[in-house]
N, C-alpha and C positions, 0 to 999 in steps of 0.2 A: 514446521518450517521446511520448505522445499528449496534446496540449494541448486542453483543453475550454474553449470560450469561454463567456462569461456567458449568452449567449442560448441556447446548447446546454444549459446547466445548467437554465435556466428551462424549456426545452422538455421535458427529462427529468422535471423536477418536475411539470409539467402532465400528462405522460403517466401518471406514477404516481398523481396525484390524480384522473385520469379526466376532466380538463377538456379535451375534444377541440376545443371552440370556441377556446380559448386557444391550442392547438397550431396550428390552421390560421391563426389571426390572426398568430401569431409568424412562421410560414413565409411568409405573404403580405408581412409587413414586411421579411423578408430579401430577397424577390424584388424589392421596390421600392427596395432599397439601404439599408434602415434597420437591418438586423440582422447583417451580416457580409459577408465577402468571397466566400464560395463561393456566388454567385448561380446558377451553372449547376447545381450539385447540388441547390439548393433548388428550382429550377424543375422538375427531374426528379422530386423528391418530390411537388410539387404536381400534376404530371401523373398521378401514381399515387395521388392522394388517395382513390380508391375503395378502396384497400387499407386506409387508415386507417378509412374508414367500415365496412368489413367487420370490422376488428378491434374498432371501437366496438360494432358489433352483437353480436359474440362476447362482448365483455366485459359488455355489458348482459345477455346471456343468462346469463353466469356470475353476475352480480349477482342476477338473478331466482332462479337455482338456489340461491345462497347464502341468499337470503331465504326460499325454500321450506324449505331445510334448517333455518334458524332456527325457522321455524314448526313444522316436524316435531319438532325437539328440544323445543320448548315443549310440544307435544301429548304427546310421549313422557314428558316430565317430569311433566306433569299426570296422565297415565295411571298412571305408576309411583306417584305420590303417592296417587291414589285406590285403586290396587291394594293398596298397603301398608296403607292405612287399612282396607280391606275384610278383608285377611288378619288384621290385628290384632283387628278386631271379631269375626271368625269364630273366631279362636283363643281369645279371651276367652269366647265363647259355648260352645265345645267344652270348655274348661277348667271352666266352671261346670257344664255337663252332666255331665262326668266326676266332679266333686265330688259332685253329686247322686246319681249312680249308685253311687259309692263309699260314700256315707252310707247309701243304701238297702241295699246289700249288707251293710254292717256291721250295720245294724238287723236285717236278715233273719237273719244269723248269730247275733246276740245273742238274737233271738227263739227260734230253733231250739234254741240251747244252753239257754236258760232253760226252755223247754217240755219239753225232753228231761229236764232235771234234775227238773222237777215231775212228769213221768210216772214217773220211776224210783222215787220214794218209795212211792206207793201200789202200784206194780207189784211191788216187792220184798215188800211186805206180802202181796199176793195169792199170790205164789210161796211165801213162807214158810208161809202158812196152809194151802195145798194140800199142802205136804210134811207138815205137822203132821197133817192129816186122813189122809194115806196111812199114816203111822206109828202114830198114836195111836187111830185109829178103824177097826179092822179090820172092824167090823160094817157099816160104810157101804159103798156101792158105790164102791170105790176107782178104778174106771175113770173116773168123773167127776173125781175129784180128780187123777188122773194126767193127764187131758186139760187140766185147768186149769193144772197145773204145766208141761206141755209148751208150751201156748199162751203162757203167761207168759214162759217162757224164750225162745221165738221172738220175741215182741214186744220183750223186753229186748235181744236181739241187734240188732234193727233200730234201736232207740234208741241203742245204743252206737255203731253205724256212723254214724248221723246226727251224733252228738257228735264223732266223729273227723273227719267231713267238715267240720263247722263250724270245728274247730281248724285244718284245712288252709286253709280260706278266710282265717282270721285269721293264718295263718303262725305258729302257736304249737305246732307239733309238734316235739318234741325228739328228736334222733337221737344215739345212743351206739353207734358202730361199734366192735366188738371181735371177738376170735376166738371163733367159735361152732362147736360140734360138731354137724354135721348128724345124726349117728347118735343124738343125743339128741332133736333136734327132730322128726324124721320119725316114729319109733315112737310118740312121745307124741301127735302129731297124728292118726296113723292110729287109735290107740286111742280118741281122743276122738270120732272120726266113725264108729267101728265099730257103735255101737248103731243109728244112723240107717241105715247100710248094711244091717244085718241086717233091719231092718223093711222095707226096700225091696227086699230080695232081690238086693243088689248086692255083688259080691266086690271087695275092695280088697287089692291085693298090691303088695309092694315088694321088688325084687330087691337083695340085698346092702345092706340098709339098716343093717346093724350094723358095717360096715367102710367108713366114708366119711371123706374128708379134711375138716379144718376149713375154714371160710370166714370172710371178713370181712363182718360184718353187724350190724345192731341186733337183739338177741335178740327183743325184743317185736314189732318190725315183721316180722321173718322168720317168727315163729310165726303172726302174724296172716295173712300172705300165704299160708302153707301151709294154714292152716285154711280160708281163703276158697276156694282152688283145690280142695281136697279136698271141701269142702261143696258147691260148684257141680257138681263131677264126679259126686257121688252124687245130689244133688237132681234134676239134669236128665238122669239116666240112665234106663234102662228096666228093667223087672223082669227079673231074670236077667242084668243087664249086668255090666260089669267096669270097674274103675278100676286102672290100672297106674301105679305111681310108680317112676321110675328116675333115676339120676344118672350123668352121663358127662362126661369132661374135654373141653375145647374147645382148638383149636390156639392160641388167644390167651392161654392161661394161666388161663382161667376154668373154672368148673364149672357144668354145666347140669343143673338140676333139672326134670324133665318129669313132668307129670300128664296122663295120657291116658285118655279115657273112650270108651265105646261107646254114648253117649246119643243124643239127638235132634239135636244139632248146631244151628247157626244160620246165618243169612244176613245180611250187612251191606249197607246201601245206600251206605256211604262208609267209607273206611279208618279204623280206630281207633274205630268206633262203639261197640263192646262196652265200651270203657274210659271212655265218657262217663257222667257221673253221672245216675242215675235212668233209665238206658237198659236195658230188659229185652228188646229185640229181639223185640217182639210177644208176650211171655210174661205181660203184665199180666193177661190173662184166664185164665191157667192156674191150676192148683191148687198150683203151687210158690210158696212164700212168699218174700218178699224185697222190698227197696225199689229194687234196681238200682244200689246204690252199692258193692258189694263189690269189683268189679274196679277201680273208680276208686280206692278206697283202696289196693288191692294195687299198682296201677301207681305211685301217688304214693309209697308206702312204698319201692318198689323204686328209684325215682329218687333218693330221699333218701339212700340208702346205697350209691350207685354200682353198682346192679344194673339189669338190664333185663328187662322182661316182654314176651313176644311170644306169638303164638297163631295157630292155624289151625283151621278148622272146615268140615266137610262135612255139610250137612243130611241127616239120616237115618242117618249113619254115626258121628258123634261129633266130639269136639273134643280138641285137644292144646294145652297151655299150657307154655311154657318160661320158666324163671327162671334167668338167667345171673348167677352170683355170682363176685366175686373170691376166689381161693383165698388162704387165710392163708399168710403166709411162715413157713416152719419156722425156729424159733429154734435156733441152734447153741450147744450148751453150751460154756462157756468152759473 
Protein backbone atom coordinates (compact mmCIF):
# COMPACT_ATOMS: atom_id res chain seq x y z
CA UNK A 1 0.00 0.00 0.00
CA UNK A 2 1.44 3.40 -1.00
CA UNK A 3 0.64 6.21 1.40
CA UNK A 4 0.26 9.64 -0.16
CA UNK A 5 0.92 12.60 2.12
CA UNK A 6 -1.14 15.78 2.14
CA UNK A 7 1.59 17.82 0.48
CA UNK A 8 1.88 15.22 -2.27
CA UNK A 9 -1.87 15.43 -2.86
CA UNK A 10 -1.61 19.22 -3.05
CA UNK A 11 1.31 18.84 -5.43
CA UNK A 12 -0.69 16.52 -7.74
CA UNK A 13 -3.69 18.89 -7.61
CA UNK A 14 -1.46 21.81 -8.57
CA UNK A 15 -0.03 19.79 -11.49
CA UNK A 16 -3.48 18.94 -12.72
CA UNK A 17 -4.51 22.58 -12.44
CA UNK A 18 -1.37 23.67 -14.29
CA UNK A 19 -0.12 25.87 -11.39
CA UNK A 20 3.60 25.20 -11.85
CA UNK A 21 4.62 28.13 -9.62
CA UNK A 22 2.72 26.46 -6.78
CA UNK A 23 4.47 23.18 -7.57
CA UNK A 24 7.93 24.70 -7.32
CA UNK A 25 6.94 26.60 -4.16
CA UNK A 26 5.76 23.45 -2.45
CA UNK A 27 8.92 21.58 -3.46
CA UNK A 28 11.10 24.37 -2.08
CA UNK A 29 9.11 24.19 1.15
CA UNK A 30 9.85 20.48 1.41
CA UNK A 31 13.54 21.16 0.83
CA UNK A 32 13.55 23.63 3.74
CA UNK A 33 11.95 21.02 6.00
CA UNK A 34 8.40 22.30 5.85
CA UNK A 35 6.68 19.75 3.70
CA UNK A 36 7.75 16.20 4.53
CA UNK A 37 10.47 13.74 5.40
CA UNK A 38 11.85 12.85 2.02
CA UNK A 39 14.13 15.89 1.64
CA UNK A 40 16.69 13.97 -0.39
CA UNK A 41 14.14 13.01 -3.07
CA UNK A 42 12.80 16.55 -3.10
CA UNK A 43 16.25 17.97 -3.60
CA UNK A 44 16.76 15.63 -6.54
CA UNK A 45 13.51 16.82 -8.10
CA UNK A 46 14.55 20.44 -7.68
CA UNK A 47 17.83 19.75 -9.41
CA UNK A 48 15.81 18.42 -12.34
CA UNK A 49 13.43 21.36 -12.34
CA UNK A 50 14.31 22.00 -15.99
CA UNK A 51 12.23 18.92 -16.76
CA UNK A 52 9.25 20.61 -15.14
CA UNK A 53 9.88 23.72 -17.22
CA UNK A 54 9.98 21.61 -20.38
CA UNK A 55 6.78 19.91 -19.36
CA UNK A 56 5.34 23.34 -18.64
CA UNK A 57 6.27 24.58 -22.09
CA UNK A 58 4.85 21.41 -23.64
CA UNK A 59 1.59 21.84 -21.78
CA UNK A 60 1.49 25.49 -22.82
CA UNK A 61 1.85 24.39 -26.43
CA UNK A 62 -0.95 21.91 -25.90
CA UNK A 63 -3.08 24.71 -24.44
CA UNK A 64 -2.37 26.87 -27.47
CA UNK A 65 -3.18 23.95 -29.77
CA UNK A 66 -6.43 23.38 -27.92
CA UNK A 67 -7.23 27.06 -28.20
CA UNK A 68 -6.54 26.94 -31.93
CA UNK A 69 -8.75 23.89 -32.18
CA UNK A 70 -11.54 25.74 -30.38
CA UNK A 71 -11.16 28.65 -32.77
CA UNK A 72 -11.14 26.29 -35.73
CA UNK A 73 -14.28 24.56 -34.46
CA UNK A 74 -15.94 27.94 -34.06
CA UNK A 75 -14.97 28.90 -37.62
CA UNK A 76 -16.11 25.50 -38.88
CA UNK A 77 -19.45 25.86 -37.14
CA UNK A 78 -19.84 29.37 -38.52
CA UNK A 79 -18.95 28.13 -42.02
CA UNK A 80 -21.46 25.27 -41.76
CA UNK A 81 -24.15 27.68 -40.61
CA UNK A 82 -23.51 30.03 -43.53
CA UNK A 83 -23.29 27.09 -45.96
CA UNK A 84 -26.60 25.68 -44.72
CA UNK A 85 -28.22 29.10 -45.05
CA UNK A 86 -26.85 29.41 -48.60
CA UNK A 87 -28.03 25.92 -49.55
CA UNK A 88 -31.50 26.63 -48.17
CA UNK A 89 -31.63 29.93 -50.06
CA UNK A 90 -30.50 28.36 -53.35
CA UNK A 91 -32.87 25.42 -52.86
CA UNK A 92 -35.77 27.82 -52.36
CA UNK A 93 -34.73 29.78 -55.47
CA UNK A 94 -34.44 26.59 -57.56
CA UNK A 95 -37.79 25.38 -56.28
CA UNK A 96 -39.39 28.68 -57.22
CA UNK A 97 -37.73 28.57 -60.66
CA UNK A 98 -38.94 24.98 -61.13
CA UNK A 99 -42.47 26.01 -60.24
CA UNK A 100 -42.27 28.83 -62.78
CA UNK A 101 -41.01 26.46 -65.48
CA UNK A 102 -43.69 23.96 -64.57
CA UNK A 103 -46.36 26.65 -64.82
CA UNK A 104 -44.94 27.85 -68.15
CA UNK A 105 -44.90 24.28 -69.50
CA UNK A 106 -48.48 23.73 -68.38
CA UNK A 107 -49.52 27.01 -70.00
CA UNK A 108 -47.74 26.00 -73.21
CA UNK A 109 -49.45 22.62 -73.26
CA UNK A 110 -52.81 24.21 -72.57
CA UNK A 111 -52.25 26.76 -75.31
CA UNK A 112 -51.27 24.10 -77.85
CA UNK A 113 -54.23 21.95 -76.91
CA UNK A 114 -56.65 24.88 -77.15
CA UNK A 115 -55.24 26.11 -80.45
CA UNK A 116 -55.23 22.60 -81.90
CA UNK A 117 -58.90 22.20 -81.05
CA UNK A 118 -59.62 25.62 -82.53
CA UNK A 119 -57.81 24.65 -85.73
CA UNK A 120 -59.66 21.37 -86.07
CA UNK A 121 -63.13 22.89 -86.38
CA UNK A 122 -62.53 25.07 -89.47
CA UNK A 123 -60.15 22.49 -90.92
CA UNK A 124 -62.77 19.76 -90.78
CA UNK A 125 -65.12 22.13 -92.58
CA UNK A 126 -62.52 22.73 -95.32
CA UNK A 127 -61.92 18.98 -95.71
CA UNK A 128 -65.63 18.25 -95.82
CA UNK A 129 -66.33 20.97 -98.37
CA UNK A 130 -63.48 19.74 -100.61
CA UNK A 131 -64.97 16.24 -100.51
CA UNK A 132 -68.37 17.71 -101.43
CA UNK A 133 -66.82 19.51 -104.41
CA UNK A 134 -65.13 16.30 -105.59
CA UNK A 135 -68.35 14.29 -105.42
CA UNK A 136 -71.08 16.80 -106.29
CA UNK A 137 -69.41 19.11 -108.79
CA UNK A 138 -67.87 16.98 -111.53
CA UNK A 139 -67.80 19.93 -113.92
CA UNK A 140 -65.25 21.73 -111.74
CA UNK A 141 -61.56 21.03 -111.88
CA UNK A 142 -61.48 18.32 -109.23
CA UNK A 143 -57.71 18.41 -109.11
CA UNK A 144 -57.91 21.57 -107.03
CA UNK A 145 -60.51 20.07 -104.73
CA UNK A 146 -58.39 16.95 -104.36
CA UNK A 147 -55.32 19.03 -103.46
CA UNK A 148 -57.35 20.94 -100.87
CA UNK A 149 -58.57 17.67 -99.41
CA UNK A 150 -55.10 16.10 -99.26
CA UNK A 151 -53.52 19.22 -97.78
CA UNK A 152 -56.27 19.45 -95.17
CA UNK A 153 -55.76 15.82 -94.21
CA UNK A 154 -52.01 16.36 -93.85
CA UNK A 155 -52.53 19.43 -91.66
CA UNK A 156 -55.12 17.58 -89.59
CA UNK A 157 -52.63 14.74 -89.00
CA UNK A 158 -50.03 17.22 -87.73
CA UNK A 159 -52.58 18.83 -85.40
CA UNK A 160 -53.56 15.41 -84.06
CA UNK A 161 -49.90 14.63 -83.34
CA UNK A 162 -49.45 17.92 -81.47
CA UNK A 163 -52.56 17.11 -79.43
CA UNK A 164 -51.09 13.72 -78.51
CA UNK A 165 -47.80 15.39 -77.57
CA UNK A 166 -49.55 17.83 -75.23
CA UNK A 167 -51.42 14.94 -73.62
CA UNK A 168 -48.05 13.26 -72.99
CA UNK A 169 -46.71 16.44 -71.38
CA UNK A 170 -49.72 16.55 -69.09
CA UNK A 171 -49.50 12.79 -68.43
CA UNK A 172 -53.11 12.24 -69.52
CA UNK A 173 -52.47 9.43 -72.03
CA UNK A 174 -54.50 6.34 -71.15
CA UNK A 175 -53.10 2.86 -71.78
CA UNK A 176 -55.18 -0.31 -72.12
CA UNK A 177 -52.90 -3.31 -72.71
CA UNK A 178 -54.65 -6.38 -74.10
CA UNK A 179 -54.06 -9.29 -76.45
CA UNK A 180 -53.73 -7.88 -79.96
CA UNK A 181 -53.53 -9.79 -83.26
CA UNK A 182 -50.72 -8.42 -85.40
CA UNK A 183 -52.19 -10.09 -88.48
CA UNK A 184 -55.06 -7.61 -88.16
CA UNK A 185 -53.00 -4.49 -87.43
CA UNK A 186 -50.32 -4.84 -90.12
CA UNK A 187 -52.49 -5.48 -93.22
CA UNK A 188 -54.79 -2.59 -92.27
CA UNK A 189 -51.82 -0.22 -91.76
CA UNK A 190 -50.22 -1.25 -95.04
CA UNK A 191 -53.53 -0.76 -96.84
CA UNK A 192 -53.87 2.73 -95.37
CA UNK A 193 -50.40 3.79 -96.59
CA UNK A 194 -50.66 2.07 -99.98
CA UNK A 195 -52.13 5.12 -101.74
CA UNK A 196 -49.21 7.35 -100.73
CA UNK A 197 -46.75 4.59 -101.63
CA UNK A 198 -48.27 4.24 -105.10
CA UNK A 199 -48.07 7.99 -105.74
CA UNK A 200 -44.40 7.99 -104.71
CA UNK A 201 -43.55 4.83 -106.62
CA UNK A 202 -42.57 2.93 -103.45
CA UNK A 203 -43.24 -0.78 -103.00
CA UNK A 204 -44.47 -1.94 -99.57
CA UNK A 205 -44.19 -5.65 -98.83
CA UNK A 206 -44.81 -7.79 -95.77
CA UNK A 207 -43.70 -11.39 -95.48
CA UNK A 208 -46.09 -13.75 -93.68
CA UNK A 209 -48.28 -10.95 -92.35
CA UNK A 210 -51.29 -13.26 -92.26
CA UNK A 211 -49.91 -15.78 -89.77
CA UNK A 212 -48.54 -13.83 -86.81
CA UNK A 213 -48.77 -14.59 -83.08
CA UNK A 214 -50.72 -12.22 -80.82
CA UNK A 215 -48.88 -9.67 -78.69
CA UNK A 216 -49.61 -7.70 -75.53
CA UNK A 217 -50.18 -4.05 -76.45
CA UNK A 218 -52.60 -1.15 -76.50
CA UNK A 219 -54.48 -1.45 -79.80
CA UNK A 220 -54.72 2.29 -80.46
CA UNK A 221 -51.10 2.94 -79.54
CA UNK A 222 -49.77 -0.01 -81.54
CA UNK A 223 -51.77 1.08 -84.57
CA UNK A 224 -50.39 4.60 -84.26
CA UNK A 225 -46.79 3.35 -83.95
CA UNK A 226 -47.12 1.16 -87.05
CA UNK A 227 -48.74 4.02 -88.98
CA UNK A 228 -45.89 6.38 -88.04
CA UNK A 229 -43.15 3.91 -88.97
CA UNK A 230 -44.74 3.03 -92.30
CA UNK A 231 -45.52 6.66 -93.13
CA UNK A 232 -41.91 7.73 -92.45
CA UNK A 233 -40.54 4.78 -94.42
CA UNK A 234 -42.62 5.81 -97.45
CA UNK A 235 -42.29 9.63 -97.16
CA UNK A 236 -38.52 9.60 -96.73
CA UNK A 237 -37.97 6.97 -99.42
CA UNK A 238 -36.82 7.44 -103.00
CA UNK A 239 -38.75 6.93 -106.21
CA UNK A 240 -38.68 3.22 -107.00
CA UNK A 241 -37.72 2.46 -103.39
CA UNK A 242 -38.89 -0.37 -101.20
CA UNK A 243 -40.33 -0.78 -97.70
CA UNK A 244 -40.09 -4.21 -96.11
CA UNK A 245 -42.13 -5.20 -93.06
CA UNK A 246 -41.16 -8.36 -91.19
CA UNK A 247 -41.79 -10.05 -87.85
CA UNK A 248 -39.35 -12.35 -86.05
CA UNK A 249 -39.15 -13.96 -82.59
CA UNK A 250 -36.46 -12.91 -80.11
CA UNK A 251 -34.61 -15.14 -77.62
CA UNK A 252 -36.06 -13.22 -74.67
CA UNK A 253 -39.61 -14.30 -75.53
CA UNK A 254 -40.51 -11.11 -77.36
CA UNK A 255 -41.57 -10.46 -80.92
CA UNK A 256 -39.70 -7.98 -83.14
CA UNK A 257 -41.60 -5.96 -85.72
CA UNK A 258 -39.17 -4.48 -88.26
CA UNK A 259 -39.83 -1.73 -90.80
CA UNK A 260 -36.93 -1.32 -93.22
CA UNK A 261 -36.67 1.15 -96.09
CA UNK A 262 -34.26 1.99 -98.89
CA UNK A 263 -34.62 5.74 -98.47
CA UNK A 264 -32.24 8.63 -97.85
CA UNK A 265 -31.34 7.68 -94.28
CA UNK A 266 -30.11 10.20 -91.70
CA UNK A 267 -27.20 11.11 -89.45
CA UNK A 268 -27.45 11.93 -85.74
CA UNK A 269 -25.16 14.25 -83.79
CA UNK A 270 -26.11 12.53 -80.50
CA UNK A 271 -27.71 9.18 -79.57
CA UNK A 272 -31.51 9.19 -79.58
CA UNK A 273 -31.73 12.49 -81.48
CA UNK A 274 -34.31 11.08 -83.92
CA UNK A 275 -36.70 10.44 -81.00
CA UNK A 276 -36.60 14.02 -79.69
CA UNK A 277 -39.70 16.20 -80.30
CA UNK A 278 -39.67 18.54 -83.31
CA UNK A 279 -36.40 16.97 -84.48
CA UNK A 280 -36.31 16.38 -88.24
CA UNK A 281 -32.56 15.84 -88.59
CA UNK A 282 -32.01 18.56 -91.19
CA UNK A 283 -35.22 17.86 -93.14
CA UNK A 284 -37.04 21.10 -92.29
CA UNK A 285 -36.19 22.52 -95.70
CA UNK A 286 -37.26 19.38 -97.57
CA UNK A 287 -40.55 18.88 -99.39
CA UNK A 288 -41.53 16.10 -96.97
CA UNK A 289 -44.25 17.32 -94.63
CA UNK A 290 -44.36 16.78 -90.91
CA UNK A 291 -43.66 18.46 -87.57
CA UNK A 292 -40.96 16.07 -86.34
CA UNK A 293 -43.00 14.59 -83.49
CA UNK A 294 -44.04 11.24 -84.96
CA UNK A 295 -41.10 9.21 -83.64
CA UNK A 296 -41.38 10.94 -80.26
CA UNK A 297 -44.98 9.79 -80.01
CA UNK A 298 -44.09 6.29 -81.21
CA UNK A 299 -41.31 5.98 -78.64
CA UNK A 300 -43.49 7.18 -75.76
CA UNK A 301 -46.35 4.92 -76.79
CA UNK A 302 -43.94 1.97 -76.94
CA UNK A 303 -42.63 2.64 -73.42
CA UNK A 304 -46.16 3.03 -72.05
CA UNK A 305 -47.05 -0.56 -73.02
CA UNK A 306 -43.74 -2.26 -72.08
CA UNK A 307 -42.38 -2.29 -75.63
CA UNK A 308 -39.10 -0.93 -76.97
CA UNK A 309 -38.36 1.10 -80.10
CA UNK A 310 -34.85 1.05 -81.59
CA UNK A 311 -33.38 2.01 -84.94
CA UNK A 312 -30.34 2.31 -87.17
CA UNK A 313 -29.73 4.38 -90.28
CA UNK A 314 -27.09 4.81 -92.96
CA UNK A 315 -27.20 8.01 -95.04
CA UNK A 316 -27.91 7.21 -98.68
CA UNK A 317 -28.87 3.59 -97.94
CA UNK A 318 -31.93 3.71 -95.73
CA UNK A 319 -33.19 3.15 -92.19
CA UNK A 320 -34.48 0.25 -90.15
CA UNK A 321 -36.77 0.53 -87.12
CA UNK A 322 -37.45 -2.28 -84.64
CA UNK A 323 -40.41 -2.52 -82.28
CA UNK A 324 -39.95 -5.25 -79.66
CA UNK A 325 -43.29 -6.38 -78.20
CA UNK A 326 -44.15 -8.87 -75.44
CA UNK A 327 -45.80 -11.99 -76.83
CA UNK A 328 -49.26 -12.78 -75.47
CA UNK A 329 -49.43 -15.84 -73.24
CA UNK A 330 -51.50 -18.57 -74.80
CA UNK A 331 -54.53 -19.47 -72.76
CA UNK A 332 -54.98 -23.17 -72.09
CA UNK A 333 -58.58 -24.34 -72.33
CA UNK A 334 -59.91 -25.90 -69.14
